[in-house]
C-alpha positions in Angstrom: 5.6 -16.9 -28.9 8.4 -17.0 -26.0 7.4 -19.9 -23.5 8.1 -16.7 -20.7 4.9 -15.2 -22.0 1.7 -15.9 -20.0 -0.9 -13.6 -21.3 -0.9 -11.5 -24.6 -3.2 -9.0 -26.4 -2.3 -8.4 -30.0 -4.6 -5.1 -31.1 -7.2 -5.5 -29.1 -10.0 -3.4 -30.0 -13.6 -2.8 -27.6 -16.3 -0.9 -28.9 -19.7 -0.4 -27.2 -22.8 1.3 -28.7 -24.6 3.8 -27.1 -27.8 4.6 -28.5 -26.6 6.0 -32.1 -23.0 6.4 -30.9 -20.2 3.9 -31.6 -18.1 4.3 -28.5 -14.4 3.4 -28.9 -12.7 2.2 -25.5 -9.6 0.2 -26.9 -8.0 0.8 -29.8 -5.5 -1.6 -30.6 -3.5 -2.7 -27.7 -0.4 -5.1 -27.8 0.3 -6.1 -24.4 3.2 -8.7 -22.9 2.6 -10.2 -19.5 5.4 -13.0 -18.7 5.3 -15.2 -16.1 6.6 -13.5 -13.0 5.7 -9.8 -13.8 4.7 -7.3 -11.7 2.7 -4.7 -13.9 1.2 -1.9 -13.1 -1.3 0.3 -15.3 -2.0 3.6 -15.0 -4.8 6.6 -16.4 -7.0 8.6 -16.0 -10.7 7.6 -15.4 -12.3 6.5 -19.1 -8.5 5.6 -20.3 -9.8 2.1 -20.7 -7.8 0.4 -18.4 -10.8 -1.8 -16.6 -12.0 -2.7 -19.9 -8.9 -3.8 -20.9 -8.5 -6.1 -17.5 -12.0 -7.5 -17.8 -10.8 -8.6 -21.7 -7.8 -9.9 -20.6 -9.8 -12.1 -18.1 -12.0 -13.1 -20.5 -15.1 -11.4 -18.8 -16.1 -9.3 -22.0 -15.5 -10.0 -25.5 -13.0 -7.6 -27.4 -14.9 -6.0 -30.5 -11.8 -7.1 -32.7 -8.3 -8.3 -31.3 -7.1 -11.6 -30.1 -6.0 -12.2 -26.4 -3.9 -15.5 -25.7 -3.5 -17.3 -22.7 -0.8 -19.3 -22.5 -0.7 -19.1 -26.5 -4.6 -20.4 -26.4 -6.6 -17.5 -28.2 -9.5 -17.2 -25.4 -11.8 -15.0 -28.0 -12.4 -18.0 -29.6 -13.1 -20.4 -27.0 -16.6 -21.5 -25.9 -18.1 -20.4 -22.7 -17.5 -23.4 -20.6 -13.9 -23.8 -22.0 -12.9 -20.3 -21.3 -14.4 -20.5 -17.9 -12.6 -23.5 -17.1 -9.1 -22.1 -18.1 -9.9 -18.8 -16.6 -10.5 -20.7 -12.9 -7.5 -22.6 -13.7 -4.9 -19.8 -14.6 -6.3 -16.3 -13.5 -7.3 -14.9 -10.0 -9.0 -11.5 -9.4 -9.1 -8.8 -6.7 -11.1 -6.3 -7.3 -11.4 -2.6 -5.1 -14.5 -4.1 -3.0 -13.7 -7.0 -1.7 -17.1 -9.4 -2.7 -16.6 -11.5 0.4 -20.4 -13.3 1.2 -21.5 -11.6 4.2 -23.1 -14.7 5.5 -19.6 -16.5 5.8 -16.7 -17.0 7.7 -13.0 -16.0 6.1 -12.7 -19.6 5.3 -15.9 -20.2 3.3 -15.2 -17.3 1.6 -11.9 -18.3 0.5 -12.6 -22.0 0.1 -15.8 -20.9 -2.4 -14.4 -21.3 -5.9 -12.7 -24.7 -4.9 -16.2 -26.0 -3.6 -17.7 -24.7 -6.8 -15.3 -26.4 -8.8 -16.5 -29.8 -7.2 -13.4 -29.8 -4.7 -14.3 -31.5 -1.3 -15.3 -29.3 1.8 -12.1 -31.1 3.8 -9.9 -30.8 0.7 -11.4 -26.9 0.1 -11.4 -25.7 3.8 -7.5 -27.0 4.4 -6.2 -25.1 1.5 -8.4 -22.4 2.4 -6.8 -22.7 5.9 -2.9 -22.6 4.6 -3.6 -19.6 2.4 -5.6 -17.4 5.1 -2.6 -18.2 7.4 -0.3 -17.1 4.3 -1.4 -13.7 3.9 -1.7 -13.1 8.0 -5.0 -14.1 8.6 -4.6 -17.3 10.4 -6.0 -15.8 13.9 -9.4 -14.3 11.6 -10.5 -17.7 10.1 -14.1 -18.3 12.0 -14.8 -14.2 11.3 -16.9 -12.8 8.7 -16.4 -10.0 6.7 -18.1 -7.8 8.9 -15.6 -8.5 12.0 -12.6 -8.0 9.9 -11.0 -4.4 9.1 -10.7 -3.2 5.7 -7.4 -4.2 5.1 -8.0 -7.8 6.7 -10.8 -8.0 4.1 -8.4 -7.3 1.3 -6.0 -10.1 2.4 -8.9 -12.5 2.4 -9.6 -11.6 -1.1 -6.0 -12.0 -2.2 -6.5 -15.6 -0.2 -9.6 -16.3 -2.4 -7.9 -15.2 -5.8 -4.9 -17.6 -4.9 -6.8 -21.0 -4.3 -7.1 -22.3 -7.5 -3.3 -21.8 -8.0 -3.4 -19.0 -10.7 -0.2 -18.2 -12.5 -1.5 -14.2 -12.9 -3.2 -12.4 -10.7 -5.6 -8.9 -12.0 -6.4 -6.4 -10.2 -8.6 -3.4 -10.5 -7.5 -0.6 -7.7 -6.9 -3.2 -5.1 -6.2 -0.6 -2.8 -8.4 2.2 -3.8 -10.7 1.7 -0.6 -7.4 0.8 2.3 -5.8 3.0 4.3 -2.1 3.7 4.1 -1.4 1.0 6.7 -3.4 -1.4 5.2 -2.2 -0.6 1.7 1.4 -0.8 2.7 0.5 -4.3 3.9 -1.0 -4.9 0.8 1.9 -4.1 -1.4 4.3 -6.1 0.5 2.1 -9.1 0.6 1.9 -9.1 -3.3 5.6 -8.8 -3.5 6.1 -11.7 -1.2 3.5 -13.8 -3.3 5.5 -12.7 -6.4 8.5 -13.7 -5.3 7.6 -17.0 -3.4 4.9 -18.4 -5.4 5.9 -16.9 -8.8 2.7 -15.6 -9.4 2.3 -12.7 -11.9 0.5 -9.1 -11.0 -1.6 -7.0 -13.6 -2.8 -4.4 -11.5 -5.2 -1.1 -12.7 -4.5 1.5 -10.3 -4.5 5.2 -9.2 -2.2 4.4 -6.5 1.2 5.8 -7.4 2.9 4.4 -4.3 1.9 0.7 -5.6 2.4 1.4 -9.1 6.1 2.2 -8.1 6.4 -1.3 -6.4 5.9 -2.9 -9.5 8.2 -4.2 -12.2 6.7 -2.0 -14.8 4.7 1.3 -14.9 2.6 1.3 -18.1 0.4 4.7 -18.9 -3.3 4.3 -20.6 -4.8 7.2 -22.1 -8.1 7.5 -24.9 -8.0 3.8 -25.3 -4.1 3.1 -26.0 -0.9 2.4 -24.2 0.9 5.5 -24.6 4.4 3.9 -23.2 
């Protein structure tokens, strides 16, 4: 494996059982994500995009094939080891921000560090720095209901960055945003990629977002078609 390769799949296959049916979702995906890459994956609903993202993030198990994270096959890891390497190396952003309503922005962003055993003081300091970096320094004490949709998604980006991941996996990150908020998110991801070297692998239907990425891949019927 090249030193620049961070995430790789080899002949990745995923089947699901639905009653008597064996549904084939991924049919042998080969994919390479290098350090610093910005990749968008587009395709119709049901083409396997989100399933691929879940397998890359270790959130589901493949039927066959390999997922290599920094050269290590995560398909053969224990759940405890997988959780540790996933929390350290990967960040996740979803269409729905999944912020906890009862906590303010700092507390939401700090949560992954607190769960991993960091002190409250250090976790809050790191969360505050990240919120300032994504333009939410004036919203530190606000709860999700007090934030706009774009602000909630930027807080979710800050949370995804809290453990200094090398790559962020994003599933329809602009799906619930208006055009102005989506534009802010595009610019934020580009800046984080440039300044922090974070790789982005994004599943999206948003052509404007895809066009901002370095590479656009298309999926159809469980295969990457380009």
